[in-house]
VOGURO-241995 format. One record per residue (C-alpha): z, x, y negated; residue in three letters. Coordinates in steps of 0.05 Angstrom, whole numbers, padded with zeros to 5 digits, always signed. Example, Ala and Ser with C-alpha at 12.3 -4.5 7.8 and 13.67 -1.06 7.14 Angstrom:
BEGIN
+00156+00246+00090ALA;+00143+00273+00021SER;
This chain:
BEGIN
+02845+02259-00476MET;+02817+02195-00435ALA;+02826+02197-00363SER;+02762+02209-00324PRO;+02782+02153-00281THR;+02783+02107-00337LEU;+02715+02135-00365THR;+02672+02128-00304ALA;+02704+02051-00294ASP;+02683+02033-00364VAL;+02616+02063-00354ARG;+02610+02033-00293LEU;+02631+01958-00313GLU;+02582+01965-00376VAL;+02524+01990-00335SER;+02542+01919-00287GLN;+02543+01876-00344CYS;+02474+01906-00374PHE;+02447+01886-00297GLN;+02470+01814-00313SER;+02439+01807-00378LEU;+02369+01819-00350THR;+02313+01775-00374LEU;+02312+01735-00313SER;+02394+01729-00306ALA;+02435+01666-00299PRO;+02465+01628-00356LYS;+02531+01638-00320GLU;+02531+01713-00308ASP;+02505+01727-00373ALA;+02563+01693-00405ILE;+02609+01728-00359ARG;+02580+01793-00378ALA;+02588+01780-00459LEU;+02657+01759-00445GLN;+02672+01823-00407THR;+02638+01862-00467LEU;+02676+01827-00509CYS;+02743+01839-00486SER;+02732+01910-00506TYR;+02731+01893-00575LEU;+02804+01860-00574ASP;+02850+01874-00625GLU;+02912+01884-00587ALA;+02906+01912-00519PRO;+02955+01891-00463GLU;+02971+01961-00438ASN;+02960+02035-00457ALA;+02902+02042-00407SER;+02862+01979-00440ALA;+02878+02016-00502LEU;+02835+02078-00480VAL;+02782+02038-00450GLN;+02772+02007-00516LYS;+02764+02061-00551GLU;+02721+02099-00501ASN;+02677+02037-00502PHE;+02678+02046-00582HIS;+02661+02116-00579ARG;+02608+02123-00520SER;+02578+02042-00511HIS;+02584+02005-00566PHE;+02522+02031-00603THR;+02479+02026-00544ARG;+02507+01955-00524THR;+02484+01927-00581LEU;+02421+01962-00578GLN;+02413+01934-00507PHE;+02425+01867-00538LEU;+02373+01870-00596VAL;+02318+01898-00541LYS;+02334+01833-00502ASN;+02334+01788-00557ILE;+02281+01746-00531GLN;+02317+01733-00460ALA;+02315+01665-00433ASP;+02394+01659-00425TRP;+02404+01674-00503LEU;+02362+01606-00516HIS;+02405+01569-00463ASP;+02472+01589-00498LEU;+02498+01532-00544THR;+02509+01553-00622VAL;+02580+01560-00613ALA;+02581+01611-00545GLN;+02519+01648-00587ARG;+02568+01660-00650SER;+02627+01678-00609GLU;+02597+01716-00554LEU;+02531+01751-00577TRP;+02543+01747-00652ASP;+02618+01769-00646GLY;+02596+01839-00614LEU;+02560+01851-00685PHE;+02616+01833-00720LEU;+02680+01847-00693ARG;+02666+01930-00664GLY;+02661+01987-00709PRO;+02620+01965-00771PRO;+02591+02030-00784GLU;+02554+02028-00712GLN;+02545+01957-00721ALA;+02504+01963-00786LEU;+02464+02019-00766LEU;+02435+01976-00705VAL;+02421+01915-00750LEU;+02381+01955-00800MET;+02353+01991-00749GLU;+02331+01922-00707GLY;+02308+01883-00772ILE;+02258+01944-00783GLY;+02231+01938-00718ALA;+02225+01867-00698LEU;+02168+01822-00724ARG;+02173+01761-00760PRO;+02203+01702-00727GLY;+02258+01671-00701SER;+02294+01736-00671ASN;+02287+01768-00740LEU;+02316+01709-00770ASP;+02375+01709-00722HIS;+02387+01783-00740LEU;+02380+01769-00812VAL;+02433+01718-00812SER;+02487+01765-00771ILE;+02475+01817-00822THR;+02486+01763-00881GLU;+02552+01743-00841ARG;+02568+01817-00834PHE;+02566+01835-00907ILE;+02599+01764-00935LYS;+02657+01773-00878SER;+02678+01830-00910GLY;+02662+01882-00859ARG;+02631+01926-00917MET;+02706+01939-00939ALA;+02728+01954-00868VAL;+02674+02001-00859LEU;+02694+02041-00926LEU;+02768+02040-00911TRP;+02752+02065-00839SER;+02733+02137-00864TYR;+02793+02133-00914CYS;+02845+02152-00865PRO;+02854+02232-00848ALA;+02836+02207-00773ALA;+02771+02179-00786GLY;+02712+02171-00746PRO;+02690+02236-00719ALA;+02614+02236-00728ASP;+02571+02287-00753SER;+02549+02300-00827PRO;+02477+02274-00820GLN;+02499+02206-00779LEU;+02545+02198-00853ARG;+02488+02213-00894GLU;+02442+02161-00856ALA;+02497+02111-00860LEU;+02503+02118-00940VAL;+02426+02109-00948SER;+02430+02045-00911ARG;+02493+02016-00948ILE;+02454+02041-01017VAL;+02383+02012-00996ALA;+02394+01950-00959LEU;+02364+01904-01013PRO;+02302+01947-01011ASP;+02297+01954-00937LEU;+02313+01875-00931THR;+02261+01860-00987ALA;+02207+01903-00956ASN;+02209+01871-00888LYS;+02228+01796-00910LEU;+02181+01794-00969GLN;+02192+01726-01003HIS;+02232+01699-00944LYS;+02288+01744-00971ASN;+02364+01719-00971LYS;+02393+01712-01038SER;+02457+01752-01013SER;+02412+01810-01004PHE;+02389+01809-01080LEU;+02415+01871-01123PRO;+02441+01824-01167GLN;+02490+01796-01116GLN;+02497+01851-01068TYR;+02515+01907-01113TYR;+02569+01874-01151PRO;+02596+01841-01076LEU;+02594+01914-01053LEU;+02631+01937-01114ALA;+02684+01892-01093LYS;+02686+01915-01026GLU;+02696+01987-01050MET;+02760+01968-01095LEU;+02791+01933-01032THR;+02781+02001-00997ALA;+02814+02034-01054LEU;+02872+01990-01057GLU;+02883+01987-00983ARG;+02878+02077-01001THR;+02937+02064-01050CYS;+02977+02027-01006LYS;+02975+02079-00944ALA;+02989+02132-00990LEU;+03052+02096-01015LYS;+03069+02093-00937ASP;+03064+02163-00933GLY;+02988+02165-00895THR;+02940+02219-00918SER;+02878+02194-00937CYS;+02808+02222-00959SER;+02764+02192-01005LEU;+02701+02231-00991THR;+02663+02176-00962PHE;+02669+02130-01017VAL;+02655+02180-01069ALA;+02591+02194-01035GLN;+02571+02125-01031THR;+02586+02119-01105LEU;+02546+02177-01126GLY;+02487+02148-01081LYS;+02495+02085-01115LEU;+02488+02109-01188CYS;+02434+02165-01168ALA;+02391+02104-01153GLN;+02394+02069-01214GLY;+02450+02009-01194HIS;+02506+02041-01234SER;+02492+01984-01287GLY;+02515+01930-01231LEU;+02564+01969-01195LEU;+02614+01994-01246LEU;+02618+01937-01292PRO;+02646+01909-01232ALA;+02694+01958-01216MET;+02719+01987-01278THR;+02766+01929-01303PRO;+02804+01927-01237LYS;+02807+02003-01238MET;+02833+01996-01322SER;+02881+01948-01305SER;+02916+01978-01246SER;+02914+02053-01274THR;+02953+02031-01336ARG;+03023+02017-01287THR;+03010+02048-01230ASP;+03001+02124-01222MET;+02979+02120-01149VAL;+02921+02085-01178TRP;+02908+02138-01231GLN;+02910+02191-01176ARG;+02865+02155-01135VAL;+02806+02148-01184CYS;+02812+02213-01209TRP;+02803+02242-01129LYS;+02747+02190-01126LEU;+02712+02223-01180LEU;+02730+02295-01159GLU;+02698+02279-01096ASN;+02634+02259-01123VAL;+02573+02309-01100PRO;+02554+02347-01158GLN;+02485+02328-01156ARG;+02506+02262-01172TRP;+02563+02273-01218MET;+02521+02261-01285GLU;+02494+02191-01259SER;+02574+02168-01249VAL;+02594+02194-01313LEU;+02533+02161-01353THR;+02544+02100-01320GLY;+02622+02101-01329LEU;+02618+02112-01403VAL;+02582+02055-01414GLN;+02621+02008-01369ALA;+02692+02025-01395VAL;+02716+01986-01452ARG;+02750+02042-01496GLY;+02767+02112-01495PRO;+02839+02100-01465ASP;+02817+02062-01405ALA;+02762+02130-01389LEU;+02825+02171-01393GLY;+02866+02137-01345ARG;+02804+02137-01301ILE;+02777+02205-01309MET;+02844+02244-01315GLY;+02823+02314-01347ASN;+02753+02322-01302LEU;+02720+02356-01356VAL;+02772+02415-01355LEU;+02765+02421-01282THR;+02695+02398-01268ASN;+02639+02445-01302LYS;+02574+02391-01288THR;+02621+02337-01315ALA;+02645+02377-01381GLN;+02566+02396-01388PHE;+02547+02326-01380VAL;+02605+02292-01428ILE;+02604+02349-01483THR;+02528+02365-01478HIS;+02480+02333-01443LYS;+02498+02253-01464VAL;+02507+02283-01535LEU;+02453+02326-01553LEU;+02394+02319-01494LEU;+02401+02237-01485GLN;+02396+02184-01547TYR;+02391+02123-01506LYS;+02471+02107-01512PHE;+02499+02059-01553GLU;+02539+02074-01617THR;+02604+02047-01573ARG;+02589+02092-01517THR;+02592+02145-01565LEU;+02662+02122-01591ARG;+02688+02118-01521VAL;+02663+02199-01504ILE;+02690+02218-01569LEU;+02755+02183-01566GLY;+02764+02203-01501TYR;+02763+02278-01522LEU;+02807+02269-01585ALA;+02858+02230-01541ALA;+02891+02284-01502ASP;+02914+02348-01536LYS;+02887+02384-01475GLU;+02818+02362-01481ARG;+02815+02365-01559ARG;+02787+02441-01562PRO;+02726+02410-01529LEU;+02717+02356-01588LEU;+02723+02418-01635ILE;+02669+02456-01588GLN;+02625+02383-01591VAL;+02633+02386-01668LEU;+02606+02450-01673ARG;+02550+02447-01632SER;+02526+02371-01663VAL;+02538+02400-01733SER;+02490+02458-01714GLN;+02437+02414-01681ALA;+02435+02366-01749TRP;+02430+02416-01793ALA;+02376+02452-01757ASN;+02311+02448-01796PRO;+02257+02454-01734SER;+02295+02397-01696ALA;+02285+02357-01761VAL;+02219+02365-01753LYS;+02208+02366-01678HIS;+02258+02312-01649THR;+02246+02237-01654PRO;+02278+02198-01706LEU;+02323+02160-01660GLU;+02350+02225-01632GLN;+02368+02247-01703GLN;+02397+02178-01716LEU;+02442+02186-01654TYR;+02466+02256-01674VAL;+02478+02239-01738SER;+02527+02184-01711LYS;+02559+02232-01662ALA;+02570+02279-01721LEU;+02605+02224-01763LEU;+02649+02206-01711LEU;+02673+02272-01688CYS;+02684+02284-01767VAL;+02728+02220-01767SER;+02772+02241-01707LEU;+02793+02299-01740LEU;+02864+02318-01762GLU;+02880+02347-01831ASP;+02896+02419-01799ALA;+02833+02418-01757GLU;+02790+02390-01818LEU;+02821+02449-01868GLN;+02806+02505-01804GLU;+02721+02483-01803LEU;+02714+02461-01871ARG;+02669+02519-01888SER;+02628+02509-01827GLU;+02623+02434-01846LEU;+02600+02449-01914LEU;+02548+02498-01894GLN;+02524+02444-01844CYS;+02522+02395-01900MET;+02485+02435-01952LEU;+02433+02465-01899GLY;+02427+02394-01862GLY;+02416+02351-01931MET;+02369+02404-01952GLN;+02323+02398-01884SER;+02332+02319-01885HIS;+02309+02312-01959LEU;+02247+02352-01948ASP;+02227+02304-01897SER;+02167+02262-01913ASN;+02199+02196-01872LEU;+02246+02155-01917VAL;+02295+02145-01860ARG;+02306+02211-01844ILE;+02317+02223-01929ARG;+02366+02162-01921HIS;+02408+02205-01859ILE;+02419+02260-01897GLY;+02437+02219-01960MET;+02488+02188-01922VAL;+02519+02241-01877VAL;+02518+02287-01932GLY;+02565+02229-01974GLU;+02610+02219-01915CYS;+02618+02294-01905LEU;+02637+02308-01976SER;+02689+02245-01983SER;+02720+02270-01913ARG;+02726+02343-01935MET;+02745+02319-02012ASN;+02718+02391-02035ILE;+02754+02396-02105ASN;+02756+02319-02115GLY;+02684+02318-02123THR;+02640+02269-02084LYS;+02564+02265-02070LEU;+02530+02201-02085GLN;+02458+02184-02076PHE;+02415+02124-02100GLU;+02379+02091-02046PHE;+02374+02018-02020GLU;+02429+01996-01968GLN;+02402+01970-01906ASP;+02431+01956-01836GLU;+02422+02032-01813GLU;+02457+02061-01864THR;+02516+02015-01868ARG;+02526+02029-01796GLU;+02524+02100-01812LEU;+02581+02095-01864VAL;+02625+02050-01821SER;+02628+02100-01770LEU;+02684+02138-01820MET;+02726+02078-01805THR;+02766+02085-01738PRO;+02767+02023-01697ILE;+02813+02002-01646ASN;+02778+01997-01579MET;+02837+01984-01530ASP;+02815+01941-01475GLU;+02894+01905-01480SER;+02873+01864-01541GLU;+02873+01795-01522PRO;+02815+01747-01507GLU;+02797+01672-01486SER;+02776+01659-01424GLU;+02702+01645-01450ASP;+02698+01717-01477GLY;+02708+01697-01555VAL;+02767+01732-01598SER;+02827+01692-01615PRO;+02817+01658-01689PRO;+02849+01703-01747GLN;+02920+01686-01774GLU;+02912+01623-01831ILE;+02931+01635-01899ARG;+02989+01608-01923GLU;+02949+01572-01985ASN;+02884+01554-01960PRO;+02833+01533-02014PRO;+02820+01462-02029ILE;+02752+01436-02023TYR;+02734+01366-02056ASN;+02664+01328-02077ASP;+02680+01333-02147SER;+02633+01379-02195SER;+02663+01443-02226PRO;+02660+01403-02292ASN;+02709+01347-02272GLU;+02752+01401-02243GLN;+02757+01432-02304GLU;+02768+01371-02346THR;+02829+01354-02298ARG;+02857+01421-02301SER;+02857+01418-02378SER;+02886+01346-02380LYS;+02945+01365-02332ASN;+02963+01427-02384GLU;+03008+01405-02433PRO;+02981+01453-02489ASP;+02910+01442-02484SER;+02872+01427-02539ASP;+02848+01349-02540LEU;+02791+01361-02586ASP;+02764+01420-02542SER;+02691+01426-02535ASP;+02699+01443-02457ASP;+02680+01371-02443GLU;+02613+01372-02462PHE;+02566+01397-02409THR;+02529+01454-02430PRO;+02446+01459-02430TYR;+02405+01486-02373ASP;+02371+01552-02413MET;+02355+01587-02345SER;+02284+01569-02359GLY;+02282+01594-02432ASP;+02232+01651-02446GLN;+02249+01705-02500GLU;+02209+01693-02563ILE;+02166+01764-02581ASN;+02166+01775-02653LYS;+02096+01821-02643ALA;+02031+01784-02617SER;+01999+01827-02568PRO;+01932+01869-02578PRO;+01867+01832-02565ARG;+01825+01898-02565TYR;+01823+01952-02519LEU;+01823+02000-02570ARG;+01886+01972-02601ASP;+01917+01978-02528CYS;+01893+02044-02531LEU;+01919+02064-02599GLU;+01987+02032-02579ASN;+01996+02070-02512LEU;+01977+02137-02547ILE;+02018+02138-02608SER;+02061+02075-02623SER;+02138+02087-02619GLU;+02159+02016-02616ASP;+02173+01997-02550PRO;+02157+01922-02556GLU;+02087+01940-02577ARG;+02081+01986-02515VAL;+02103+01946-02468GLU;+02055+01883-02499LEU;+01994+01935-02496SER;+02006+01954-02426LEU;+02009+01879-02401MET;+01950+01852-02438VAL;+01908+01918-02417THR;+01886+01896-02344GLU;+01865+01825-02370SER;+01820+01849-02425LEU;+01792+01904-02384VAL;+01763+01852-02334ARG;+01746+01804-02391LYS;+01707+01855-02439ASN;+01666+01897-02386VAL;+01625+01932-02440PHE;+01687+01949-02486ALA;+01722+01979-02418ALA;+01665+02024-02403LYS;+01671+02051-02472GLU;+01740+02078-02463VAL;+01743+02075-02391SER;+01763+02149-02374VAL;+01799+02160-02436GLN;+01845+02105-02422LEU;+01849+02125-02348THR;+01868+02191-02374LYS;+01926+02160-02425VAL;+01952+02119-02363LEU;+01960+02171-02311LEU;+01999+02217-02358HIS;+02040+02161-02382MET;+02117+02158-02372GLU;+02165+02100-02375ASP;+02197+02122-02433LYS;+02227+02053-02450TYR;+02245+02027-02382ASN;+02192+01972-02381ILE;+02198+01922-02331ASN;+02151+01930-02275GLY;+02129+01992-02313PHE;+02089+02022-02247LEU;+02057+01960-02220ALA;+02025+01942-02293LEU;+01997+02019-02302ARG;+01973+02022-02228GLN;+01937+01947-02232ALA;+01910+01969-02304THR;+01881+02038-02270MET;+01855+01999-02213VAL;+01818+01949-02261ALA;+01784+02005-02291ILE;+01755+02034-02235VAL;+01729+01971-02210VAL;+01698+01958-02281THR;+01666+02026-02285ASP;+01671+02054-02221CYS;+01634+02121-02221ILE;+01652+02156-02280PRO;+01723+02142-02268VAL;+01721+02156-02199THR;+01696+02223-02212GLU;+01752+02236-02263TYR;+01810+02220-02213LEU;+01781+02261-02158THR;+01769+02317-02201THR;+01843+02317-02232GLU;+01868+02311-02158PHE;+01858+02387-02149TYR;+01874+02408-02219SER;+01929+02443-02244LEU;+01991+02420-02282ASN;+01997+02346-02245TYR;+02058+02330-02209SER;+02064+02302-02142LEU;+02078+02235-02169ARG;+02014+02238-02207GLN;+01963+02263-02148ARG;+01997+02201-02105LEU;+01983+02148-02157ASP;+01911+02179-02158ILE;+01905+02166-02085LEU;+01938+02098-02086GLU;+01895+02072-02142VAL;+01831+02101-02111LEU;+01856+02063-02045ALA;+01875+01990-02080VAL;+01806+01999-02119ALA;+01769+02011-02057ALA;+01795+01956-02030GLN;+01779+01900-02085GLU;+01709+01932-02088LEU;+01702+01915-02007SER;+01720+01845-02016LEU;+01670+01785-02040PRO;+01667+01774-02113THR;+01713+01721-02133PRO;+01666+01655-02151GLY;+01593+01650-02132ASN;+01561+01715-02113ALA;+01499+01712-02158ASN;+01505+01736-02228PRO;+01513+01680-02283ILE;+01449+01663-02313VAL;+01440+01634-02380ALA;+01406+01559-02385THR;+01385+01511-02432ASP;+01436+01462-02397VAL;+01492+01438-02442THR;+01558+01430-02411PRO;+01558+01354-02424ASP;+01499+01347-02383SER;+01518+01397-02326ALA;+01583+01352-02324ASN;+01545+01290-02313ASN;+01493+01321-02268SER;+01554+01338-02226ALA;+01588+01277-02229HIS;+01524+01239-02210TRP;+01521+01278-02149GLN;+01585+01267-02128GLN;+01580+01190-02131VAL;+01520+01198-02082VAL;+01549+01236-02041GLU;+01607+01192-02038LYS;+01564+01136-02022ARG;+01532+01168-01968ILE;+01595+01188-01939GLN;+01621+01120-01937ALA;+01564+01086-01908LYS;+01551+01141-01852THR;+01591+01121-01783LYS;+01607+01179-01733ARG;+01634+01178-01664ILE;+01676+01244-01685SER;+01679+01281-01742LYS;+01706+01352-01743GLY;+01730+01395-01798ALA;+01675+01400-01854VAL;+01679+01470-01881GLN;+01629+01493-01930PRO;+01582+01552-01911PRO;+01606+01617-01924ALA;+01567+01650-01986LYS;+01533+01717-01975ALA;+01560+01769-02025ALA;+01539+01838-02037ALA;+01586+01899-02020ASN;+01604+01935-02084ARG;+01640+01987-02047TYR;+01586+02008-01997ALA;+01537+02039-02057PRO;+01595+02077-02085VAL;+01629+02100-02024ALA;+01613+02170-02027GLY;+01639+02174-02094TYR;+01707+02160-02071PHE;+01705+02195-02002PHE;+01669+02266-02010PHE;+01701+02296-02074PRO;+01767+02286-02045LEU;+01747+02342-01990LEU;+01727+02399-02028ARG;+01784+02438-02049ASN;+01833+02429-01997TYR;+01841+02488-01969ASP;+01848+02525-02036LYS;+01927+02535-02058PRO;+01943+02531-02128GLN;+02006+02554-02163VAL;+02040+02491-02159THR;+01995+02459-02105PHE;+01994+02475-02039ASP;+01962+02415-01994LEU;+01960+02459-01927LEU;+02025+02490-01938GLY;+02094+02455-01965SER;+02064+02391-01995ASP;+02060+02354-01930HIS;+02072+02289-01962LEU;+02013+02290-02002VAL;+01969+02315-01950LEU;+01988+02258-01902GLY;+01972+02205-01957ARG;+01911+02248-01966LEU;+01885+02238-01898ILE;+01913+02170-01899HIS;+01873+02144-01954THR;+01810+02178-01930LEU;+01816+02140-01868GLY;+01821+02075-01909VAL;+01759+02097-01946PHE;+01724+02110-01878MET;+01748+02038-01856HIS;+01720+02000-01913LEU;+01654+02036-01903ALA;+01637+01996-01845VAL;+01558+01984-01835ASN;+01549+02024-01899ALA;+01486+02076-01896PRO;+01532+02131-01910VAL;+01593+02114-01859ALA;+01564+02161-01800ALA;+01556+02221-01853GLN;+01631+02204-01879MET;+01652+02196-01802GLY;+01626+02267-01787ARG;+01659+02298-01846ALA;+01725+02260-01842LEU;+01734+02280-01764LEU;+01719+02360-01779ASP;+01772+02351-01834PHE;+01825+02324-01792VAL;+01813+02371-01727TRP;+01843+02422-01769THR;+01905+02399-01784VAL;+01921+02352-01718ARG;+01984+02397-01695TYR;+02019+02387-01759GLN;+02090+02395-01745THR;+02104+02335-01798ASP;+02106+02264-01771GLN;+02070+02231-01835LEU;+02006+02284-01823VAL;+01998+02271-01751ARG;+01994+02194-01759ARG;+01951+02196-01816GLY;+01910+02242-01773VAL;+01912+02188-01720LEU;+01893+02133-01767PHE;+01833+02168-01795ALA;+01807+02180-01728VAL;+01814+02104-01707CYS;+01783+02086-01770SER;+01723+02136-01753VAL;+01719+02103-01685PHE;+01718+02027-01711MET;+01677+02047-01771SER;+01614+02090-01744MET;+01569+02055-01704PRO;+01568+02067-01628SER;+01496+02106-01627GLN;+01520+02160-01682ASN;+01583+02168-01639LEU;+01540+02190-01580LEU;+01484+02228-01622VAL;+01527+02258-01678ASP;+01587+02266-01648LEU;+01573+02279-01570ALA;+01598+02354-01573ASP;+01667+02329-01600GLN;+01684+02264-01562LEU;+01707+02301-01498PHE;+01751+02349-01535GLU;+01774+02292-01577THR;+01797+02242-01514ARG;+01832+02301-01488SER;+01869+02317-01549TRP;+01886+02234-01552LEU;+01912+02230-01483ALA;+01962+02289-01498ASP;+01983+02257-01560VAL;+01993+02193-01524ALA;+02031+02229-01473GLU;+02076+02275-01504GLY;+02082+02266-01573ASP;+02155+02259-01597LEU;+02139+02206-01650ASP;+02128+02137-01619ALA;+02083+02113-01676ASP;+02040+02172-01659CYS;+02037+02149-01588GLN;+02024+02085-01605SER;+01965+02102-01652LEU;+01930+02156-01600ALA;+01931+02097-01549VAL;+01890+02055-01603GLN;+01838+02111-01608CYS;+01831+02113-01536LEU;+01815+02038-01532VAL;+01776+02037-01588LEU;+01734+02103-01562LEU;+01723+02081-01488ASP;+01707+02008-01523LYS;+01648+02035-01570SER;+01626+02080-01515LEU;+01621+02026-01461LYS;+01583+01979-01508LYS;+01534+02031-01524GLN;+01522+02056-01452LEU;+01508+01987-01431GLN;+01457+01969-01481SER;+01384+01974-01472PRO;+01379+02040-01512GLN;+01425+02073-01467ALA;+01377+02107-01426LEU;+01343+02139-01487SER;+01401+02160-01523ILE;+01428+02202-01458GLU;+01355+02228-01456SER;
């Protein structure tokens, strides 16, 4: 305990120094006062009484001294000091005393001073404080058991200042902020200082000194909780990983550091750590068995990161699951994770209501868990995995999204291959892409050990060179074959291999049968012919015959459409689906009303497959798009005249000659791009838009034996709504557009809350089409009662829908609605419309 006499002497001397450092103090008195205050900061006091005085000054007077200096920073004597004197005496007080008190006073002073030279002086001292390693001294000062005796509130304030230093300086200095205070430089430097404190802790433990990592753990937790783990942990984990490989004390220090992280910040630290480490072995050395002793860590690693979040990369999943599988005490957690992940993957509700990205993420976790199982564990879980595989594949294959179906196929194939049920393996036919190849590759374990050698620039070392590398030369293949034949003693000298073969790549196979020239012949062949070649030829020429001979096409249009709709690819014809669709589109365009009435009626008829109903919708949509385009060639119909072909050619030639002479003799200063004026053409779709649109709205709510549009047939419902949206979009400026818009909005309003993503996308596309195609005045007059509710629903979808495409479409709908309403309300007719 300090003597009262010594304590009073220190207080008296500090008070005398404060009196000497008044605003009007002489320079010599100020220098002596500063030297006296600095004497209490000497590292090696002369005797025991000096040591007691130093401790008393640190404990009771250091903060007050620094605050007095900051308050009198405008004193005249301070500006009279030389640069060396100021750096040694005034700045040294901030850089030599207890670092925690100095940092708090510096941050308080920066926040209180106005912009100017005094503020710049404090900022420069703070920058020197950070660069000179005082942060490491600060962190280490709280590690020994006999650390600073302060309150929890003071420690909390100190941690807040350390973590928020870049934010505080940026708010105060604005564009004049120092580069050392930027997050990209400050937090990696702070990570280096934390490693220094941990290294000194290890050395102290080896020397037999008790230490505590509570303050360092609190600082680490708050840094990660405020979103700085991406800059902090990648700078710390390489040193921690390399040190824990050979030093058990380092392992104990890392384990104790993570154990002391407050529970409210544990998730932020662990999620940053699993992304920063290079492999599961490094994670095991740094974390130890924290998941077994800490319930929060166990919940984060085994549940939240795998099932509730899906933002992490595949590499992070490998690290987490490899960490659980690396130790026999943690392997029960791997089995627990596998059960929960398999249940989530096979849950039909999860397939419908979770984003596609999360389903892909859960599928990756499932495959990685299965790949890490041992044979005995696999035998024990075979029945559960089989049940998961069958139920999950059914849920995924029932989805209308192609990517979800592909995920179900790949996971089913991988699980059946790993379980090897009676030697049988599932095989599906689907197109391989980058996503499916990545899923398949997860079943092959890879070595993620960080001990693999790397070059300094981060490039992996070259692979071993083969003993017999291939020989490359500039000779042609034929010359190489000739040389090889000459080198062989038994080769035949009269061989024909020396002759260059003819290029037959452009040859075409000659058909024995000639294509039919009349539509009725084509119809007859498609109905009754058993010759594959005749059927193929008829299917290939039917489209051109329909477009050339309109009169003959109208006679057999409905019958030919019926034949094509029921036609199957019995002979494996190349491009069968494209040829059939193109022919049906040509028939709809040529004889629009009868064929359209037939197709729209048959869409709701019995005894049609889902594929045929989808074909009807696709044909109608493509035909409507073709009808809405300008007619190829002249817009006006061809009128017969008495002009002969020769006279027409001569007239055209004469006009071209005159035009060239005029252009050659005309002088122009500048000449822009000359384009012929656009020719007006009638919209062939507008008069018949109702025939495409309204019949498809008749019987949508009447379920049939094999067709339930509002029930299980979500795929057809989604395509129907999308097709109706296409019809609405193409009917812009048509007289019937307003009536179509009202009917379409009433129809989609009943299915706007469908669980299927494809249906919701179709609904939003249809709403977009209504807002784009309906005139603005009709939106206000005809849909005034529905606009407010529609806008509220669109806002909810844009904010809370699980599908990213639905959110994007909802935002587009809101933009279109606001644009249309703003345009109409700013028009001269707005007053009359509102009234």
